[in-house]
Rosetta silent file (secondary structure, phi, psi, omega in degrees, C-alpha in Angstrom):
SEQUENCE: MGNNFLTSRELEIFKLLALNETTKTIADKLNISEKTTRNHISNVIGKLGVSSRTQALIELIKYGIIKIDNYALEGMYGTKTL
SCORE:     score description
SCORE:     0.000 S_00000001
   1 L     0.000  123.380 -177.617  157.320  209.468  100.216 S_00000001
   2 L   -89.633  176.806  179.668  159.781  206.844  101.432 S_00000001
   3 H   -67.627  -19.085  179.981  161.845  206.630  104.557 S_00000001
   4 H   -85.557    6.145  179.563  164.870  207.949  102.654 S_00000001
   5 H   -62.083  -39.103  179.211  163.118  211.270  102.126 S_00000001
   6 L  -106.772  151.648  170.867  164.870  212.714  105.184 S_00000001
   7 L   -71.821  163.338  179.081  168.446  212.336  106.264 S_00000001
   8 H   -61.513  -34.833  179.596  168.932  210.437  109.502 S_00000001
   9 H   -69.615  -42.068  178.007  169.806  213.729  111.240 S_00000001
  10 H   -61.622  -43.326  178.459  166.684  215.474  109.945 S_00000001
  11 H   -62.038  -44.698  178.908  164.560  212.583  111.147 S_00000001
  12 H   -58.280  -44.480 -179.423  166.261  212.621  114.535 S_00000001
  13 H   -64.756  -43.708 -178.737  165.610  216.355  114.905 S_00000001
  14 H   -72.012  -28.473  172.548  161.956  216.081  113.947 S_00000001
  15 H   -63.851  -40.109  178.360  161.425  213.171  116.339 S_00000001
  16 H   -69.722  -36.762  174.728  162.748  215.425  119.079 S_00000001
  17 H   -61.735  -38.344  178.508  160.512  218.276  117.904 S_00000001
  18 H   -63.977  -24.950  177.272  157.575  215.855  118.133 S_00000001
  19 L   -90.590   12.252  175.204  158.553  215.325  121.764 S_00000001
  20 L    70.379   27.249  176.316  158.276  219.098  122.264 S_00000001
  21 L   -78.595  148.192  176.826  162.019  219.703  122.561 S_00000001
  22 L   -83.128  163.833  177.344  163.332  223.205  121.874 S_00000001
  23 H   -57.723  -42.810 -179.755  165.901  223.997  119.219 S_00000001
  24 H   -63.709  -45.106 -179.960  168.474  224.656  121.941 S_00000001
  25 H   -63.586  -41.569  178.077  167.762  221.381  123.735 S_00000001
  26 H   -61.255  -46.592  179.546  167.952  219.447  120.466 S_00000001
  27 H   -58.767  -45.038  179.730  171.277  221.096  119.617 S_00000001
  28 H   -62.915  -44.637 -178.756  172.647  220.258  123.060 S_00000001
  29 H   -64.313  -34.962 -175.722  171.470  216.630  122.897 S_00000001
  30 H   -96.766    1.859 -179.593  172.955  216.107  119.435 S_00000001
  31 L    56.194   43.438  174.665  176.152  218.078  120.107 S_00000001
  32 L  -128.427  168.486 -179.955  175.518  220.442  117.207 S_00000001
  33 L   -78.166  160.254  175.522  174.942  224.193  117.097 S_00000001
  34 H   -62.520  -36.315  178.883  171.518  225.774  117.247 S_00000001
  35 H   -61.672  -44.447  178.171  172.202  227.208  113.778 S_00000001
  36 H   -62.870  -40.656  177.735  172.861  223.709  112.388 S_00000001
  37 H   -60.581  -47.781  179.131  169.666  222.495  114.040 S_00000001
  38 H   -62.721  -36.824  177.706  167.701  225.345  112.461 S_00000001
  39 H   -62.031  -43.300  177.643  169.323  224.596  109.081 S_00000001
  40 H   -61.732  -43.097  178.767  168.133  220.974  109.252 S_00000001
  41 H   -61.980  -45.175  178.820  164.631  222.147  110.154 S_00000001
  42 H   -61.773  -38.751  178.437  164.665  224.639  107.257 S_00000001
  43 H   -60.939  -43.017  179.999  165.823  221.911  104.862 S_00000001
  44 H   -67.663  -42.074  177.218  162.863  219.727  105.796 S_00000001
  45 H   -57.011  -43.512  178.549  160.453  222.660  105.511 S_00000001
  46 H   -65.737  -42.515  179.619  161.815  223.260  102.004 S_00000001
  47 H   -60.257  -36.862 -176.665  161.597  219.590  101.014 S_00000001
  48 H   -87.403  -14.163 -179.161  157.959  219.502  102.067 S_00000001
  49 L    69.386   33.282  177.883  157.054  222.873  100.570 S_00000001
  50 L  -111.859  179.228 -174.400  155.494  224.152  103.779 S_00000001
  51 L  -115.742    1.761  179.279  156.119  227.346  105.715 S_00000001
  52 L  -151.250  162.195  177.552  156.677  226.257  109.316 S_00000001
  53 H   -65.975  -32.528  178.001  158.131  223.506  111.463 S_00000001
  54 H   -65.051  -45.969  177.383  154.644  222.770  112.768 S_00000001
  55 H   -62.133  -40.004  179.136  153.324  222.228  109.250 S_00000001
  56 H   -62.037  -44.771  179.956  156.372  220.076  108.467 S_00000001
  57 H   -62.194  -41.803  177.917  155.772  217.938  111.542 S_00000001
  58 H   -61.361  -44.332  179.235  152.105  217.497  110.610 S_00000001
  59 H   -63.215  -42.027  179.947  153.066  216.411  107.079 S_00000001
  60 H   -63.964  -35.321  176.366  155.659  213.948  108.397 S_00000001
  61 H   -69.515  -44.255  179.086  153.032  212.444  110.676 S_00000001
  62 H   -60.274  -38.710  179.945  150.522  212.253  107.799 S_00000001
  63 L   -77.402   -6.992 -179.405  153.111  210.488  105.606 S_00000001
  64 L    78.498   12.555  179.803  153.835  208.030  108.429 S_00000001
  65 L   -76.548  -36.846  173.637  157.488  209.085  108.623 S_00000001
  66 L  -118.050  132.210 -178.637  157.050  210.143  112.237 S_00000001
  67 L  -110.015  134.046  176.368  154.648  208.206  114.396 S_00000001
  68 L  -108.968  122.323  177.671  152.873  209.648  117.399 S_00000001
  69 L  -139.321 -173.884 -179.010  151.677  207.095  119.890 S_00000001
  70 H   -58.947  -34.261  179.526  151.226  206.846  123.636 S_00000001
  71 H   -61.773  -45.892  179.720  154.963  206.360  124.031 S_00000001
  72 H   -68.049  -40.914 -179.931  155.697  209.674  122.308 S_00000001
  73 H   -64.947  -37.920  175.440  152.902  211.452  124.146 S_00000001
  74 H   -60.157  -37.952  179.518  154.223  210.212  127.473 S_00000001
  75 H   -61.488  -30.984 -179.476  157.564  211.690  126.467 S_00000001
  76 H   -66.560  -29.058 -173.122  155.962  215.110  126.122 S_00000001
  77 H  -115.105    1.084 -178.544  154.927  215.117  129.752 S_00000001
  78 L  -147.267 -136.429  177.560  157.547  212.993  131.429 S_00000001
  79 L   -66.318  129.005 -176.682  160.800  211.341  130.507 S_00000001
  80 L   -98.427  113.929  178.515  161.586  212.143  126.905 S_00000001
  81 L  -134.081  159.011  177.982  162.922  209.208  124.961 S_00000001
  82 L   -96.192    0.000    0.000  162.938  208.189  121.311 S_00000001
């Protein structure tokens, strides 16, 4: 699976999900509706053939599309940055 598997918006949303952001917070940060945010999440779930956002995030990490490192983990508990 290459880097072009996800749209830039889908990738952005899943990076924020990896930082433990809520759907509402993601929508607010990206100036889109919560419905649009959920649609992007659903699209990725469908592309991956999984049944939840958690499973999708795990698959994206396994494929190396999203990387979790100390920087991302720090974001979960402090300042959240990409």
